[in-house]
N, C-alpha and C positions, 0 to 999 in steps of 0.2 A: 186657582192658577190656569189661565189658558194652555192646553194642551198645544202642543204642535201637531200639523195634519200627516205629518210625514212618517208614521208608522206602515204606511204602503212599502217604502223604502225598504224598511228593515225587514218586512216578511218578504220582500220580491229578491233581495240580494242573498238572503238566508237560503231561501228555495235552490235559486239559482248555483251557490257554492255546493250545496247538496248535492244537487243533481251531477255538477262539475266533479266533486270528489268520488261519488259514487262512479261514474263512469271513468276515470281514469284509474281510479281502484282494479274495478272489473275488468280494464285492459291490459293492466300489468300484470295479471294473472298472478299477483306475489301479496299471498296472505298478510308477510310480515310488513305490508303499507297501511294495513286495515286501520292497526291502534292508532299510529302517526296520524293516518288521515285524519280520526273520528277529532283527535287533539287540536289538531289545524284548524276543523270545521268550528270546534265550540269556541276556538278563539276569532275565527272570522266572525261568530254571531258577538262576542265580545267586543270587537272594536264596532261591530255597526250599532250595537246597544248604548255604547260609551257616547259615538256621535250622536244618538238621539237624545241621550239625558243633557249632551252640551248643548243641543237644539232647544231644549226644553229651558235651561239655565238661563242661555241668552234671550231667549224670548221674554221670560221673567224681568230680566234687567233691561231691556228695552221696553217694557210694559207702559211706561210713561209717554214714550215717544211713538211708539206702534201697538195701538190699543187693538189690532186683528191679529198682530204676530205673524202676519205676512212678509216683513221683511225678512226676518227670522228666518222663515219656512222656506222661502225663495231663496235664501244663502246658502242654507244647508242642504236642499236639493239639489243645489250645485256641487255641494262636499260630498253628498253621496252617492251621486253619478260617477263622479270623478273617482273616489274610493271603490266603489264597485267593481267596475272597469278592470281597477286595478288588481282586487283582488281575484276576479275572475280569470287573471292570468298566470297564477301560479300553481294550480294543481296539477296541470299537465308537467311541471316540473318538481313535482311534490319527491320523488324517488331519489331523482340527483340531487335534490337539495339536501337530503337525509346523508349522502354521501360527502357533499362538497358543500357544506352552510357555509353563506358568504352574508357579511354586514354589509346590506343596501345601502347605509348610511356613506360605508367608504369607497363606493365605487364612482364612477365618473360616466362621462358621455363617451366616452372612447370604449369601456369594456361593455357599456349598455348597448351600443351601437352592433360592438360585434356580435352580443347576445340575442339580439332581434334579427340583425339581417345574415348573419352564418349559422347560428344556433337554432334559433324557433323557426326562422323565416314566415310565412303568410300566418302559420298558426298563432304568432306574437300580435296578429293586428286582427283576424278574423272575428276571434271568441271574443275579448274585450269589445271591439268594433260592435258586433252583434247584442250584447250583453246592454252596452250604453246606449243603442240606438231603440232597444225594446224599454229601458228606462226610461227614456224620454217620452215614449208614447204611455208609459203609464203616468208619467209626470203631466202628462196634458188631461189625461181623464179628469172627469170633474169629481168623482166619487173618491173621497179621502178616508182615511183609517188613521184612529189615534189608538195609542197605548198608553194605558193610564198610566202615571208617574210611580205610583206603589209598586205596579209590575214591573214595570222597567228597571227600577233599583234593585228589588229583589232577584229579578233575572240575571241582571247585571252582577250582583254581589254573589250568587252562585258560581256564576262564569268565573268570577276573580277568583273563586276558592279553587275551582278546578284547576286553572292556570298555576295557582300557587302549588299545588300538589304537583305540578310537573315541572315547575320553573328549575327544580336542581338539574335536572336535564338540559341537553339542548333543545330548543323547541323547536317544532317540525314548521312553523310558520314563520316565512321569512322576515316579517315585520317585526313579531314578538321578539324572534331571536334576534335581531339587530339592534333592538332596544335594551337585550338581555346583555347583549356582546358588548355594547357601548357603556351601559351602568358598571359593568365588571371592570373595564378599562378605567373607567372613570374613577372607580373606588380604588384602584391601585395606587391612583393620584401618581403616575409615571410624568417625569419631567422630561423636555425637549432635549436630547443627549447631542444630537447633531444638526445640523442645518440642513435643509432640503435640499437635494443634489438639482444640479444645472443640468438641462437637457440638452441644451443647443451651442455649447460650447466645442470649436472645433480647434484643438491646439495637438501637438505632439509632444504628450508630457509623460506617457508611460509607453514602455516597448511592446508592441503586439507582433507577434511573430505568424508571420503566413506560412503556411503547409509549403515545406520544398521535398516535393516527390525524390526518393531516392533512384541514383545512376541505376542501381542494380536491377537485374531481369526477374519478374513473379513467375518463374517456371515452376513452381513447385505446384500449382493447381490450376486447374481450367474453369473450376467453378468455384466462386468466393459467394455463398450466400450469408448476407447479413438480415439475421432474424431479430425484429424489434419487440420485444414484450412490452403491453402496456400497463403501466401503472403498478410494477411489481420490485417491491424492496428485498435487498438481498436477506435481510431477516426470515421474511415470508418464504422466500426461496429456499431457503436454507432449512427451514423447518418444515417445510410440505415438500417442493417439488424433489429435493435430494432423498426424501424419504417413502417415497410411492414404491411399494413392494414390485418388482419387476418392471418397473417404469424405466423412461429412457436414460437417465442418470445412472442406475442401477447396472442396468446392461452394458452401459459406454465410458463408466467412469476411467476406466483404464485407459482413455486414449482422451481424456478433456484435460486442459488447462484452465482452472477456475483462481480468478483475480478476486480475491476476497475482500479487497480494502480499495473498490473501485467505486468511485461517486458520478451522479449525474452532475451537471452545470444548471441545470435550469428544471424546475419543476411544470413544464409544457412541453407536450411533445414536438411541436414545429421547431421550436428554438434547441429543443435537445438534439434532434434531429440535423440540424445546422450544424452545430458544435461536432458532432459525431461524424461529419463529414469535411468539415472545414478546418478543424482542430484549433477553432477560434470560438472564445467565448461571447456570446450574446448577451450584452449588458439590460437589456430592456423585457419587459414583458410581452408574449408571445402575441397575443390576441387584442391588443389594444395599443401596443406601440409599434406596429409592423411597419407604418413609412419610414420608422425612425432607424430601424436596421437593414432592410429588403436589400440593401446593396452588398450586404455581406454574401449574398447567394451568388455574387460573380467573383469571389476569393476564389486563389486556388484550392482544388478539393479533390478527394478521394475517387470520387466518380469520374469526373473529370479526365484525370492522369489515366485511370482504368479504360476509360474509352480511348486515348491518345493509344493504348497499349493493345488496341485491336479488342477490348472486350465490348461484348455488348451488353448496356447496363439497362435492367428492367427494375421500375420503380413500381410496385405493386400495394393495393389495399382495398380492402373490399368493402371500403365505405362506397356508398351511393353517391354520394357529393362529398370531394375531396379537394379544397382549395389551396389548401397546406402543404404544397411540394417543395422539399428542399431543394437547391441547387437545380432548379427547373431545367435549367437549359443543358444539363450534362447527362441527361438520358436518351438513350435510343428510343425506349418507350415506357409510357406511365398508362397503366391499367386501373382501372377502379371496379364496382361491381357491374355495371353496363359493361364492360369489356371483354368478361369473362365469356370465354367461347361452350365450355361444357355445361351444360344445364342438368344438376344433379338434385337430388331431395336434401337440398341446403335449409338450413334455419336462415329466414331472414326475418329482420323487426327493426324496430325502433319508429317513436313517435314525433322525432321531429328532424329538421333537415339535417343536422349534423351526426344524429345517432344512426339513422337510417343505412343498415348494412347485411352484408349476407356474412356467414360466418367463413373463418378463416381457411379452412380445408376446401372451399370452393375453388381457391386460387391455386391448387398443387397442380390440377391436371393443367392449367396454363404453364404454370414453373416448368413442369417435365417436359411439356412441350418446345419451352424456349431452351432449355436446357440442351435437347436433343439436337434442334435445328441449327444451334450455334457452337462454335469451335469453344470460344470463351465467354462466359457470360459473368457479371456481376449484378447481383440481385440485393435490393433493399426492400423486404417484406414488411408492412408495417401494419402488426396486428390490432384485431379490433374486439375479439371476445375480452370480457370484464371492463371497457372502456364505459359500459352503464350495466348497473345490476342487473336487468331484464334480461342478460342473457343467463345468468345463475339460475333466474327466476323460472326462465323458460325450459330450462334442461335440468335443473339439478347438479350441473356440475360444475366445481370449482374453477376456476379461471385456470389455476397450476394445473390441475387435472386435465383440462382440454389441451392446455401447451404441451404437456405431456403426450398427450395421444397424436396433436398433431406433428410434433418432431418425431415421434414415431414411424407415423404414417409418410413421412417426407423421406426419411431416411430409408426406408425400406423402398419406396419408389425407386430413389436413386441407387439404390444396390441393386434390385432389379435390372434397372437400366445399365449396367455396369460402369456408373460414374462414380461409383464411393471412393475409392481411390484417388480419383481428380478434386474432389470437392473438400473446401475449408467450409465448415458452419461457425459462423459468429453468432453468439445468442446472447443480447444484452438486453436490459429492459432503459425505458426513456428516462424512466422517475418515479416517485412514489408516490404514496397519497397528497395530491393537490392541494386539499384543503389544511394541511398541517404544515406550513410552510417554516414553522419555529420549529419543528422537530428535524435535527439531524438525522436520524434513521431514516427519514424519506428522500436524503440525498445519496444514502448508500445503496446501489443496486447490485443487481449480480450481473456478470459478466464470464461466458465460457466458451473456449473454443475447442472445437471437436474435429479430428480427422483421424484416417486410419492408422496412420505412422505415428502419432502422439504418444507421449508417455503421461501417465497420471503425474498432475502437478498442482500444487497448489501455491499461489503469488500473493504476497502479504505486500506488494509496493503499493505506497499511496498514487492512486492514480484516477484519472478522470476521461470522460468521453472526450475531452480533448486530445488524449494520447491514445485513441482507437484507431485513427489512420497509421500511426508507426507500428502498432500491435498488428495490424492485418499485415503492414509492411515485413513486419519481423517474422511473424508464422508463415508468410509466403517465400523468405529466404532472402529477401532485398534489403535489409536494413539490420539493426541492432535493435534490441529491446529498449523501450524508453528508459530513461532514468526517472526513479520514484521522485515525485513532488514533494514540497514541503508545505504550500497552500495551494487550496484553491478559492476563487470567489464563486458563490452561488447566487440565483435570482429565482424568485419563487413564482408563483401562478399569478394569471393575468387577473385576478380579482384586487389584489394590492401589490402595489411595487415594495417588494420584502429583498432585500439584499444582505449580503454578509460573507464570512470567511470561515472555512473550514480548516484546519491544521491536521497534519497526517495523524495525530493521537488523538482525533475526534473534538480536539477544543475548537470552539467555536462562537461566533457572534451574531445574530440576527438583528438587521436593524429596519422599521418600518418607515418607509420615505416621508410618507404623508404628516406623521405625527414627529419624526426625528427620534422615537424612542427604541430601547434596547428591547425585543422580544424574548430572546434568548440567549443565554450567556454560558458557557463553561470554559472555564479557567479563565486567566487572566490576561484578555486581549482589548484593546483599548479601542472604543467604537470610534473616537474620533480620528486616530489614525485609519482604520479601516473607510470609514467615510471619505477621507483625503484620497487614500490610494484608489478606491472604487471611481471616486470623480474625476481621477486624472485617467482612469481606465476609459470611462465614458468619454471625456475629452480625445481621446487618442483615436476611440473606436469611430466616433465622429469624425473623425479626422479623414481616414482611410475611408469609411463605408456610409456616413451621414448622408442624408437627403440634402 
């Protein structure tokens, strides 16, 4: 049997993937990535060997028409080049993928565009392009290399065995995981329960209530600090943060109101922040459908109202690059990592465009200066620690341990400045684990308010981000406490358009829009009714805020 000459591509891309995995594993300084990296690398080789064997089989099938085998070789050379360039893209994302696995077959152009343009930046182009160009040079070299068919078959079988031994776990390889996840969904034999949502209808079929600021004065506090934790569930908060010996909670719980039955509306930060400030549910995915909802940033919102009440508004986040600022025109000042004045011994990290950041404590000197030079301030501090697992890998400090230290230091600085009695702390998480949009536990998030005259209290009312403005007004003495809700809509993260409903007793149903299937269900809530009500909400949202 005539062998393919494309063995050189197998060797070349195997070496490339080994170097990339080794480089990024060392760069992460996280030994936990090593084993998944080795498994992912073995699956890279499996993919390359599978393409090589297919090359041999196609060349054999075409032998009658292609005696030299060159047609098959040339065709598969192109396949090798494209596959190798695509494989070279993911090692830099391996650790993030381990935390947020995504089925790439369920992605779309919008989410891919955001990933490349806003998340990866130039690294999304440079590495695959360099690998592709060198591959083309190798293709033009006259010297070919063959891998004997028996060797290729034996090696592929061994790699299949290795993959089979690890297949019960989530594969660390994006392509293998996507095949695995798609097969699992296919074996479930789920049928479409509801039709796909329409995105562009503009009709006023569902009531959307815009924020109505109270007439009463906000005269209890001169400093309102909204501290937004990154991706923390109430369950983790209660099990870890509340139990840190001598920590912020233990020292200050006598002056804290904790909202135990509080829920996020979205599993992405940007849309969560918009809902916190406007009191309006954003029904779209944050980083794939931005043009469909960006108009809601002009709606009535807490920041604008406080600005009208002579508060100086500061949005601060220590990311190097932060394109997603909620209600952007309502801030007196927007500060990112480049705007921090004081240069301390802060940890700065990030291997891609959207993860590059300085640790949150670097913002405290700027915040204190802002408090001291303005009579009244409203701060929204979007914390970054924990957004990437690289933070803990570098410091050995868990996310909630760091937040405990951050809040303790901020409170002590405010106390030393004589501002503690004038300050309201509002501490809330934006969302839970973005990769588990079907798990209702990822929508219940912590919210507590701390101020020196407060008395310890646990509130069990079913509330959400939509109620946060009124809660701040209530604790500031300008409004009544919001009434408990009966139900809320939820929207998952950017990767897939997942929506659903949660009721006060944690009854819920979550739907995957692309397939119209029910992902998760607890109690008897009609998927058809949820789809109908959510569609009406989308239509009304479009009517008010649509592009």
